[in-house]
C-alpha positions in Angstrom: -29.3 53.1 30.8 -26.3 54.7 29.1 -23.2 52.7 28.3 -19.7 53.9 29.1 -16.7 53.6 26.8 -15.2 50.2 26.6 -18.4 48.4 27.7 -20.6 46.3 25.4 -24.4 46.8 25.5 -26.2 43.7 26.7 -28.2 43.5 23.4 -25.0 43.5 21.3 -23.1 40.8 23.2 -22.2 37.7 21.1 -24.5 34.7 21.8 -23.1 31.2 21.6 -24.0 29.5 18.3 -26.9 27.2 18.5 -26.2 23.5 17.9 -27.6 22.1 14.8 -30.4 19.7 15.4 -29.7 16.1 14.6 -31.3 15.4 11.2 -33.0 12.2 10.3 -30.2 11.3 7.8 -27.5 11.7 10.5 -29.5 9.6 12.9 -30.0 6.9 10.3 -26.3 6.9 9.4 -25.4 6.6 13.0 -27.8 3.7 13.6 -26.5 2.0 10.4 -22.9 2.3 11.6 -23.8 0.8 15.0 -25.7 -2.1 13.4 -22.7 -2.8 11.0 -20.3 -3.0 14.0 -22.7 -5.3 15.9 -23.0 -7.6 12.8 -19.2 -7.5 12.3 -18.7 -8.3 16.0 -20.9 -11.4 15.8 -19.8 -12.4 12.3 -16.1 -12.4 13.3 -16.7 -14.1 16.6 -14.8 -11.3 18.3 -14.2 -12.4 21.9 -11.8 -10.6 24.3 -12.7 -13.3 26.9 -11.3 -16.0 24.6 -8.1 -14.0 24.2 -7.7 -13.8 28.0 -8.5 -17.5 28.4 -5.8 -18.4 25.8 -2.9 -16.9 27.8 -1.5 -20.3 28.5 -1.2 -21.1 24.8 0.5 -17.7 24.2 2.9 -18.3 27.1 3.7 -21.7 25.7 4.4 -20.2 22.3 6.7 -17.5 23.7 8.5 -20.2 25.7 9.2 -22.2 22.5 10.1 -19.1 20.5 12.6 -17.6 23.0 15.5 -17.6 22.9 15.7 -17.5 19.1 17.9 -20.0 17.2 21.0 -18.1 16.1 22.9 -21.0 14.6 24.8 -19.6 11.5 24.7 -22.6 9.1 21.3 -23.8 10.0 19.3 -20.6 10.4 21.1 -17.3 10.0 22.8 -17.9 6.7 19.8 -19.4 4.9 17.7 -16.6 6.4 20.0 -13.9 5.1 20.1 -15.5 1.7 16.3 -15.8 1.6 16.1 -12.1 2.7 18.1 -11.1 -0.4 15.7 -13.1 -2.5 12.8 -11.3 -0.9 14.5 -8.0 -1.6 15.0 -9.1 -5.2 11.3 -10.0 -5.6 10.2 -6.6 -4.3 12.8 -4.8 -6.5 12.0 -6.6 -9.8 8.2 -6.6 -9.1 8.4 -2.8 -8.7 10.8 -2.1 -11.6 9.2 -4.3 -14.2 5.7 -2.8 -13.4 6.8 0.7 -14.2 6.4 0.7 -18.1 3.0 -1.0 -17.8 1.8 1.3 -15.0 3.0 4.4 -17.0 1.2 3.5 -20.2 -2.0 2.7 -18.3 -1.7 5.9 -16.2 -1.4 8.1 -19.3 -4.6 6.4 -20.6 -6.4 6.6 -17.3 -5.7 10.3 -16.6 -8.2 12.9 -18.0 -5.4 15.2 -18.8 -3.6 12.8 -21.1 -6.3 10.2 -22.2 -6.8 10.3 -26.0 -10.6 9.7 -25.7 -13.3 8.6 -23.3 -13.2 4.9 -24.4 -9.5 4.6 -23.7 -10.0 6.3 -20.4 -12.7 4.0 -19.3 -10.9 0.9 -20.5 -7.7 1.8 -18.7 -9.5 2.7 -15.5 -11.3 -0.7 -15.6 -8.1 -2.6 -16.1 -6.4 -0.8 -13.3 -9.3 -1.4 -11.0 -9.2 -5.1 -11.8 -5.4 -5.4 -11.1 -5.9 -3.5 -7.8 -8.9 -5.6 -6.8 -7.1 -8.9 -7.1 -4.7 -9.3 -4.2 -1.1 -10.0 -4.9 -1.4 -13.3 -2.9 -4.1 -14.5 -5.4 -1.9 -13.6 -8.3 0.9 -15.5 -6.6 -1.2 -18.6 -6.2 -2.1 -18.4 -9.9 1.5 -18.0 -11.0 2.7 -20.8 -8.7 0.4 -23.2 -10.6 1.7 -21.8 -13.9 5.5 -21.6 -13.3 5.9 -23.6 -10.2 7.1 -22.8 -6.7 9.8 -20.2 -6.4 10.5 -16.4 -6.4 9.6 -16.0 -10.1 5.9 -16.5 -9.3 6.3 -13.8 -6.7 7.8 -11.3 -9.1 5.0 -11.9 -11.6 2.4 -11.4 -8.9 3.9 -8.1 -7.8 4.2 -6.9 -11.4 0.5 -7.4 -12.1 -0.7 -6.0 -8.7 1.7 -3.1 -8.6 0.8 -2.1 -12.1 -2.8 -1.6 -11.0 -1.8 0.4 -7.9 0.9 2.5 -9.4 -1.1 3.2 -12.5 -4.0 4.6 -10.4 -1.6 6.7 -8.2 0.2 8.1 -11.2 -3.0 8.9 -13.1 -4.3 10.8 -10.1 -1.0 12.7 -9.8 -1.2 13.7 -13.5 -4.8 14.9 -13.1 -3.7 17.3 -10.4 -1.2 19.1 -12.5 -1.6 22.6 -14.0 -3.2 22.3 -17.4 -1.8 25.6 -18.7 1.4 24.3 -20.2 -0.4 21.3 -21.7 -3.1 23.6 -23.3 -0.4 26.0 -24.6 1.4 23.1 -26.4 -1.9 21.8 -27.8 -2.8 25.2 -29.2 0.7 25.4 -30.7 0.0 22.2 -32.7 1.6 19.6 -30.4 0.0 16.1 -30.4 -1.4 14.5 -27.2 1.8 12.4 -26.8 4.0 15.5 -27.2 2.0 17.5 -24.7 2.1 14.7 -22.2 5.9 14.2 -22.7 6.9 17.8 -22.5 4.3 19.4 -20.2 2.5 16.8 -17.9 5.2 14.2 -17.2 8.0 16.7 -16.2 5.7 18.4 -13.7 5.0 15.1 -11.9 8.4 13.4 -11.9 9.0 14.1 -8.1 5.6 12.7 -7.2 6.2 9.7 -9.5 9.5 8.9 -7.8 8.1 9.4 -4.3 5.2 7.1 -5.1 7.5 4.5 -6.7 9.7 4.4 -3.6 6.7 4.0 -1.4 5.5 1.1 -3.5 8.9 -0.5 -3.4 8.8 -0.4 0.4 5.3 -1.9 0.3 6.3 -4.6 -2.2 9.3 -5.7 -0.1 6.9 -6.4 2.8 4.4 -8.0 0.5 7.1 -10.4 -0.7 7.2 -11.9 2.7 3.5 -12.8 2.5 4.0 -14.2 -1.0 6.6 -16.5 0.3 4.0 -18.1 2.6 2.1 -19.4 -0.4 5.2 -20.8 -2.1 6.6 -17.7 -3.9 10.0 -18.0 -2.4 12.0 -15.7 -0.2 12.2 -15.6 3.5 8.5 -16.0 3.9 8.9 -19.5 2.7 11.3 -20.2 5.5 8.9 -18.6 8.0 6.1 -20.9 6.8 8.4 -24.0 7.0 9.4 -23.0 10.6 5.7 -22.7 11.6 4.8 -26.1 10.0 7.7 -27.8 11.9 6.8 -26.0 15.1 10.3 -24.5 15.1 9.2 -21.2 16.6 12.7 -20.3 17.6 13.8 -20.4 14.0 10.7 -18.4 13.0 11.6 -15.6 15.4 15.1 -15.4 13.9 13.6 -15.1 10.4 11.2 -12.4 11.5 14.0 -10.5 13.1 15.9 -10.6 9.8 12.7 -9.4 8.1 12.4 -6.5 10.5 16.0 -5.4 9.8 15.3 -5.6 6.1 12.1 -3.6 6.2 13.7 -0.9 8.4 16.7 -0.7 6.1 14.5 -0.3 3.0 12.3 2.2 4.7 15.3 4.3 5.7 16.8 4.1 2.2 13.5 5.2 0.6 13.1 8.1 3.1 16.6 9.3 2.3 16.1 9.2 -1.4 12.8 11.1 -1.0 14.5 13.7 1.1 17.2 14.1 -1.5 14.7 14.5 -4.3 12.5 16.9 -2.3 15.4 18.9 -1.0 
């Protein structure tokens, strides 16, 4: 049977691709994921029924929390002052971690590490600082320097050093190695190559990551206050312990305004840098 122009012979028509058969490895991974979720469900005692049955408790909580207490001298003024302390904790915890994070990042990046041993040591230290939560650092420093925001600043310095060092090291490893290699061939030392080739190429990424961490650290400062590290989190914890949920809602509203303001400021600075 002859074919006319514009028609496709039956034997040349595209056939739909065949589905790949499910391999044993895929099936095993799927089963393992399902089992892990079942164990997590049982281990965490996850119960939607209990949540539904507890509606009376939630309604009672909302009834005690609303309307919020907006008295100036007793709630709003102390809350605003504590919010400034929380902002200060996040700011100092971010700023004072920069030199430590930068040194460790230079040692933990393959493009700038002087040798393998320094690279592994820096990576291990950064992993440790990231693995220990900032709340745990706060508890340690509360026992060392006492209750107050200073313990929160120290906690953020240690934890943020680990996080920032890892992020900055990865940013430096993604840079073009051409300028660095050209300087090394020309006789520049490793420090000179890093200062004049690697770091200038990653300044925008460094600043963007730093602003992101500042945003995160301000929110973390709230949690640190719950364990005695000062700031508005300490007032939130006091309100909960005294069952003054109307005061707690006011403090949380102040926190929301603070976090939104910091987020908008960080976004504006990032746009200015990127634009």
